[in-house]
TORMINU-684655 format. One record per residue (C-alpha): residue in three letters; x, y, z. Coordinates in steps of 0.25 Angstrom, whole numbers, padded with zeros to 4 digits, always signed. Layout:
! TORMINU-684655
ALAXYZ...
***
This chain:
! TORMINU-684655
MET-0249+0075+0478PHE-0236+0075+0487GLU-0230+0063+0477LEU-0231+0073+0464PHE-0232+0087+0468GLY-0218+0086+0479LYS-0218+0100+0487HIS-0230+0107+0479LYS-0242+0109+0488GLN-0248+0117+0481ILE-0248+0109+0470GLU-0256+0098+0477ALA-0266+0109+0485ASP-0269+0112+0472ILE-0273+0098+0467ASP-0280+0095+0480GLU-0290+0109+0478PHE-0291+0104+0463LEU-0296+0090+0468ASP-0304+0099+0477HIS-0311+0105+0467ILE-0314+0095+0458VAL-0320+0088+0474GLU-0328+0100+0476GLY-0334+0102+0464GLY-0340+0089+0461LEU-0346+0092+0475LEU-0353+0106+0470PHE-0356+0097+0457LYS-0365+0085+0467LYS-0371+0098+0474GLY-0375+0106+0461VAL-0381+0093+0455LYS-0389+0093+0468PHE-0394+0106+0468TYR-0398+0106+0453LEU-0406+0093+0455ASP-0411+0100+0465GLY-0416+0110+0460ARG-0408+0119+0469LYS-0404+0127+0458ASP-0395+0140+0464GLU-0388+0129+0475PHE-0385+0122+0460GLU-0379+0135+0454ASP-0372+0138+0468ARG-0364+0125+0468LEU-0360+0126+0452ALA-0355+0140+0455ASP-0345+0133+0465LEU-0343+0123+0455ARG-0338+0133+0444HIS-0331+0141+0454LEU-0324+0127+0459GLU-0320+0123+0445LYS-0312+0138+0441ASN-0305+0135+0452ALA-0302+0122+0449ASP-0297+0124+0437ASN-0289+0138+0442LEU-0281+0126+0452ARG-0280+0117+0440ARG-0273+0128+0432ARG-0264+0130+0443ILE-0259+0116+0445GLU-0256+0115+0433THR-0247+0126+0433ASN-0240+0122+0444LEU-0239+0109+0441TYR-0230+0116+0427THR-0222+0127+0433LYS-0218+0119+0446THR-0214+0107+0436LEU-0221+0097+0444ILE-0223+0082+0442PRO-0218+0083+0425GLU-0223+0068+0426PHE-0235+0070+0430ARG-0240+0083+0428GLY-0247+0080+0415ASP-0255+0067+0422VAL-0257+0078+0435LEU-0263+0089+0425GLY-0272+0081+0418LEU-0278+0074+0431LEU-0279+0089+0435GLU-0286+0094+0421HIS-0295+0082+0421SER-0300+0083+0435ASP-0303+0097+0432GLY-0311+0092+0420VAL-0319+0086+0431LEU-0324+0096+0438ASN-0325+0105+0425GLN-0335+0093+0423ILE-0342+0095+0436ALA-0344+0108+0435ASP-0348+0109+0420THR-0360+0098+0423LEU-0365+0106+0434LEU-0364+0120+0425GLU-0373+0111+0414PHE-0383+0110+0425SER-0383+0124+0428VAL-0384+0129+0414GLU-0392+0118+0408GLN-0403+0115+0420PRO-0405+0101+0415GLU-0421+0098+0419THR-0419+0085+0429LEU-0426+0073+0432GLU-0430+0074+0449ASP-0430+0057+0450LEU-0416+0057+0444ASN-0410+0067+0452LYS-0405+0057+0459LEU-0399+0050+0450LYS-0392+0063+0442TYR-0385+0066+0457GLU-0380+0053+0459LEU-0374+0054+0445ALA-0367+0068+0450LYS-0364+0062+0463ASN-0357+0050+0454ALA-0350+0056+0446ILE-0342+0067+0456LYS-0338+0057+0465ALA-0332+0053+0453SER-0325+0065+0452GLU-0322+0063+0467PHE-0314+0051+0465MET-0308+0057+0454VAL-0303+0068+0463LYS-0296+0057+0472ALA-0291+0050+0461ILE-0284+0062+0457ARG-0277+0065+0472ALA-0275+0050+0474TYR-0266+0053+0463PHE-0259+0063+0469ARG-0257+0056+0482ASP-0260+0040+0482LEU-0259+0033+0469ALA-0263+0020+0473THR-0277+0027+0476VAL-0278+0031+0463ARG-0285+0020+0455ASP-0295+0017+0469GLN-0301+0030+0465ILE-0300+0031+0450LYS-0310+0018+0451GLN-0319+0025+0459VAL-0321+0036+0449ASN-0321+0025+0437PHE-0333+0019+0448LEU-0342+0033+0448ARG-0340+0035+0434GLU-0346+0020+0431GLU-0356+0025+0443THR-0359+0039+0437ASN-0362+0033+0421ARG-0370+0024+0428ILE-0380+0034+0434ALA-0378+0042+0422GLU-0383+0030+0414LYS-0395+0027+0423TYR-0400+0043+0423LYS-0398+0044+0409ARG-0405+0031+0405ASP-0417+0036+0414VAL-0418+0050+0410TYR-0419+0043+0394SER-0428+0034+0399ARG-0439+0046+0403ASP-0449+0053+0394LEU-0442+0066+0394ARG-0438+0075+0384LEU-0424+0069+0377SER-0418+0084+0377HIS-0422+0081+0392LYS-0416+0068+0394MET-0402+0073+0385HIS-0402+0084+0394LEU-0403+0077+0408ARG-0391+0066+0400TYR-0381+0075+0399PHE-0381+0080+0413ALA-0380+0066+0417VAL-0367+0065+0407SER-0362+0077+0412ILE-0360+0072+0426GLU-0358+0058+0422ASN-0344+0066+0413ILE-0339+0070+0426ALA-0337+0055+0431ASP-0330+0053+0418ASP-0321+0061+0418ALA-0319+0059+0433GLU-0313+0045+0426ASP-0307+0049+0417LEU-0297+0057+0423CYS-0295+0045+0433ASP-0291+0037+0418ARG-0281+0048+0418LEU-0278+0048+0434ALA-0277+0032+0431ILE-0263+0034+0421ALA-0259+0046+0429THR-0258+0037+0442ILE-0251+0026+0433LYS-0240+0036+0427ARG-0236+0039+0444TYR-0233+0025+0448ILE-0225+0023+0436
***
């Protein structure tokens, strides 16, 4: 970040903390999904509460960063790209939190023999978000490694989509109520969207990185 923000160490620290929130949110999500699938509802709700609190803090932190970027008139040529990356990465965290909230509100019936596959789906989606964060950090610190991190996100998005398709095909091949099948599919898609959103951000990041080289 030193190239972009010079002596403004607080902005560097705030962006690092904001990105830490996204990583922590992913860890809370994975733990929450595991607890839900294991039927440990109280522990699941605790993780959800932690995640919602974290999401709120991340929103406040993002707004503070945005205000400082404008009021201190920093990096005017790259400010739009940085603000876009912050807003879209905040959207990934929102998707993570909203998906776990949906588990709490709608309480989908699970299929015990597919729980392992569903957890694999969640792990891969969150791993994509973690590499997204690494790619964003690289944008500030080491442009040469951004491309490698983006490739990891692309791979994990493809893997997440593959697992989601396998899960949905298995669900729809069973003798279940159509409403039950659709409900289970909906949650698979919600988890899948985390990885899709991470890849979408990386598409923006790739363009922003090219602009830094010009």
